[in-house]
N, C-alpha and C positions, 0 to 999 in steps of 0.2 A: 504494500500500500504506500502511495506517495504522500509526502508532506504537501499540504495545501499551499497554494500560492499566497504570498503576503497580501493582506487586505481583503482576503476572501470573505471574512465574516460580515463586513459592511455591505459588500455586494450581494451576498445571499440574503441578508436581512432586508435590504432595499427591494430586491426582487420578490421576497416573500410578501411584503406589503402589497406590491403591485399585483401579484398573482391572486392573493386573497380578494383584493378589490375587483380584479378582472373577472375571475371565475364567479365570484359572488354576484356582481352586477350583471354580467353578460348571460350567465347560465342559471344560477340558483334562484335569482330573483324572478325570472320570467314566469315560471308556473304559479308563483304566489300572486303575481299581478294580472295574470290572464283573465280570471273571472271579472275583475273590475274593468279592464279594457274592453272585454267582450260585451259587458253590459252597457257601456257608454256608446259603443259603435253599433250595437245591435247585431252582432255576429256570434256564431257559436264558438266556444273555446277550441273545438277541434280544428276550425279554420285557422286560428292563431297558431296552434301547434304545427299545422301544415306549413304556414309561412315560415316558422322557425326552422323546420326541416329543409325547406327550399334554400334558406340562407346557408345552412350547414353543407348542403349538397354543392352549391355554387362555390363555397369556400374550399371544399375538397378539390374541385376542378382547378381553382386558382392557386392552391397552396404550393405547387411546384414552382410556379413563377415567383410567388412571394418568397419562397425559400432561397431562390437565386438572389433576391434583393438583400437578404440577410448577409450573404457572402460578399456581394458586390459593394454594398454601402456600409456594412458593419451592423450587426444585429442591434446594438444599443441605440444607434442613430435611428434605425427604422422603428424601433419600439417607441422612441421619443415622439417622432412625427405621428405614428399611428395612435398614440395616446391622445394627442390633440384632436385627431379625426374621430376617435371613439367618443370623446367629450362632446364634439359637435353633433354627432349622431344621437347621443342621449338627449341633448338639448332639443334637437329637432323632434324627437319622439315625445318630449314633454309638452310640446305645443302643436303637435300634429292635428290639423283641423278635421281630418276624416280618416276612415279606415285605410284607404289606398295609400295615403301618404305615410301613415304609421307602418303599414306592411312593407313598403319600399325601404323605409329606414331600418326596420328589423332585419330584412334580408341583407342590406349592406353591412349592418353591424356584425351579423353572424359570419358573413363572407370574409370580412377582414380580421376577425378575431384571432386568427392564426398569428397575426403580427404583434399581438400583445400578450399572448398566453404562453403555455409551457414550451412549445417548440422554439419560439423566438427566445425565450428565457434560457433554454438549454444551449442554444447557439451563443448567447451572450456569455454564459459561464465558460464555454469552451474557449472563448476569446479572452476573457478577463481573468479567469481562474484556470490557466492551462495545466497547473500541477494539482492533481487531485480533483479533476472535474467530476468524476463519478461520485465521489463523496459529497461534493458541493450540490450535485443534482439531488441526491438523497435528502440532504438537509433542506433544500428548497421545497421539495414535495412534502416534507414533513410539516413545514409551515403552511403550504398551500392547502393541505388537508383540512384546515380549519375554516375554509371558505363557506362550506355549507353550514357548519356549526354556528357561524356568525351571521350569515346573510339570510338564512331561513327565518329565524325569529326577528332579526332586525327589519327585514322587509315587511314581515307581517305587522309589526308595530308601526312602521312608518306609513304604510298604506292606510291604516286606520286614522292616523294623525294628520297626514298632509295629502292623502290621495295618491293615485298612481302617477299622475303627472308630476306631483311634487317629488315622488321617489326618483323618477327619471332625471329631474333637474338636479337632485342631490347627487345622483351618480355622475352626472356631467361635472359638477363642481368638484367632486372627490377626485376625478381623473385629472382635472386641471390643477388641483392643489397637491395631489400626492403622486400619481403615476407619471405625469409629465415631468415634474422636476426631478424625481428619483431616477427615471430613465435617462434624463439629461445629465444628471450627475455621474451616472455610470459611464455614459458615452464620453464624458470629458475626463474621466479618471485615467491617470497615467501610472505606469508602473514606477515604483519608488526608485529614483536614480541611485540611491545609496544602497540598494539591495545587493547582496553578494553576487559574484559572477555566476555561481551555480544557479541562483534564482533567476538571473536575467537571461541565461541561455535557453534556447528552445528546448522544452522538456521532451524526453524520449517517451514514446507511447507506453501506457501502463500495460497494455497487452499488444502483441504483434498484430497489426492489421491483416486482413485477408489480402493475399497477393492479387495484383490487378487482373491476372488471368482468371481468377475465380470470383471476382467481386460482383459481376453481373448476376451470376447464379445465386450468390449469397444474398444480394439485394432482393431478388424476387422471392426467394424462400422466406426471408424476413418480412417483406411487405405483405405477402399473402397470409403468413401466420398472424401478423398483427391485425390485418383486416378481419380475418375469421374470428379471432378472439375478441376483437373490438365489436364485432357484430353482436355477439352474445352479451357482452357487457352493456352495450347500448340498449338492446331489447329489454333486458331485465331492469335496467335503470328506469324505464318507463312503466313496465308491466309487473314489477315485483309485488307490490301490494295487492293488485287484483288477483295475481296467481296465488298468493298466500291466502287471500280471502276465499278463493275457489277451493282451496284445500281444507276449508272448514275451521280456520283459526280465529275467525271473528275479529274483534277489535285488537286482539293480541298481534295481529299481522302488522299493525303500525309500530308496536314496540319492537317486534323482531327486526323490522326495517331499520329502526334507529340503532341497532347493534352494529350495523355495517360501518358507520362513521368511526367510532372508537377503534374498531379492528383495523381500519386503514391506517390510522395513526400509529397503532401498536406495531404493525408489521413493518412500517417505515422506520420506527425506532430500532427494531431488531436488525433491519438491513443496515442501518447506520452504525451499529455496534458489532453484532455477532457475525454478520455476513459481509462486512465491508471489504474483505479481501476476496470475495467470490468473484469469478468472472461474471459479467452481466448476463451472459447467456444462461448461466446456472440459475440466476434469479428469475429470468424469463421462463425457464422450465418450471420453477416453483409456482410462478404466477399462473401459467397456463394450466398446470395440474390442479391448482386450487379452484379455478373457474370451472373446470370439467367436473371435479368432485362435487362442487356446489350444485350444479345442474343435476347430477346423478342422485343427490340427496332428495331432490324434489320428486324423483320418480319412485321413491319408496312409498308404498301405499299406506300412509299413516298421517294423521293430523296432530301428532305429538308436537308440543311446543319445542321440546328439546331438539327434535330433528330439524325444525324450521330455524332454530337458533344456530344449529350446525351449518345449515345452508348460509345464513347471514355471515357467520364468522369466516367460512371458506370463501364466499363470494367477495366479502369486504377485503380479505387478504389478497385475493387475486387482483381485484380492482386497484387496491393501493399500490401493489408492486408494479402493475401495468404502467402507471404514470412514471415510475422510475425507469423501467427498461426501455420505454419509447425514446428516451434520450441517451441512456447509458449504453445500450446495445449498438446503435449505429456508430457512436463514438468509438467503441472498442473494436468494431469490425472494420470500419473504414477510415478512422482517424479524424482529426479536427479539420483538415483541409476540405473545403466544400461541404462541411457539415450542414449548413443551412439548406442547401439544395437537396441533400439527402433527406433531411427531416421534412422538407416540404413535399417531396415525392412520396415518402411514407405516409405523411398526413393525408395526402390526396387519396391514397388507397383506403386508408382507415376511415376518413371522414365521409367519403361517398357511401361506403357500406353502412357506417353507423347512422347516417341520416335516413337510410331506407329501412333499417332494422326494426324500429318500433312498428312501422306500418306493416311490414312483411310478417312480423310476429302476430299482429292482430288478424291479418288476412288468413294466415295459416291456422290460427286457432278457430276462426269461423268455419274454415273449409274442412279441416281434418280433426278438430278437437284439441283440447289442451294436452292430453297425454301424448298424442302423436307429435304435437308441436314441441313438447319438452324433449322427446327422443330426437327430433331433428336438431334441436338446439345442442343436445349433447354430442351428436355426430359432428356438428360444426366446431364445437369446442375441442373435441378430440382431434379433428383434422388440423386445426391451428397448432395444437400441441405437437402432433406428429411431425410437422414440418420443421420443428426446432431440432430434432435428432440429426437429420442430414446436415442442417446448418451448423450445428455444433461440431460435427465431424469435419465439415469443410473448413470451419474457422480454425480448428485446433491442429489440423494436418499440416505438417511442415516437410 
């Protein structure tokens, strides 16, 4: 394990603040505000969720180009400019006079969210914390894991006090007051000129990257694996509580769902301490296995709360580690050079499938029933996990 670059703590802390704000405002606040927005515009909540998915889908198509911007202009600079744009979009949503204006702004916001969230932050860490980037990524996701814990209750309170338009205006002001200056500070930060020569020299890779002759195959194995696992995570992220209710858990389903958040934080703490020397592909295998086992637990014909809690713990662990490996594995396999482009390409595969996953899950459940849909979900999770075996062999072969 490498010593972290000088000044890493301030950079990780700053990005932690912006990621909590970004994920909280862009993603976790949306379903809380949907009923209020739908009531004012006279549309169904399903239409608003459809608009949200369209934005994610378009963002997936654009993320490869966006990733190239991270490499070309520097990820911190791009995050700074994108923070200003995100603030402007939130301000526009706060005063949108009709549904169509609001919908267009939501689509634009989700489409550009890549530029201010984890992938851009991981590229920033690779640039600004070249020594120990993998540990820095883990620490960042540990902070970012509190976004839902903070923004679900905060948004619920705010919307009752100042309305949904006031919430969006507050999000705009927070991006101007926090995200914009923090990203700007990181962009302007220079390496300490008094640092020792060993610190100033370009660091050797923590793990040998995949040779160029095998990099294309490695990329596609990784990209498809991430997309398949991400499809399952995205589907259950929306349908988790309805599935648990269908299993006869009643109101306990909501308590079971709440167990996922603490599990995500706990598993990231374990990764930051006990697993910090693991190759990121090993962590990816743990993540994929946890997701597959979680889905398998739902196939056991039982309405026992303990079994449902087992699902929540396993799924939360898999989801928590997935955020880490999406940045750490590409860095380990391909190196820091061109990392933004790689992250953008991988995000494209992942986000396009994730945008469609909730709708496809609902369609499948309607057509073939819940049990068959769960079996299909397990098959997809196992396929994503299986692709990591040849990828690991390819990556470690010398």
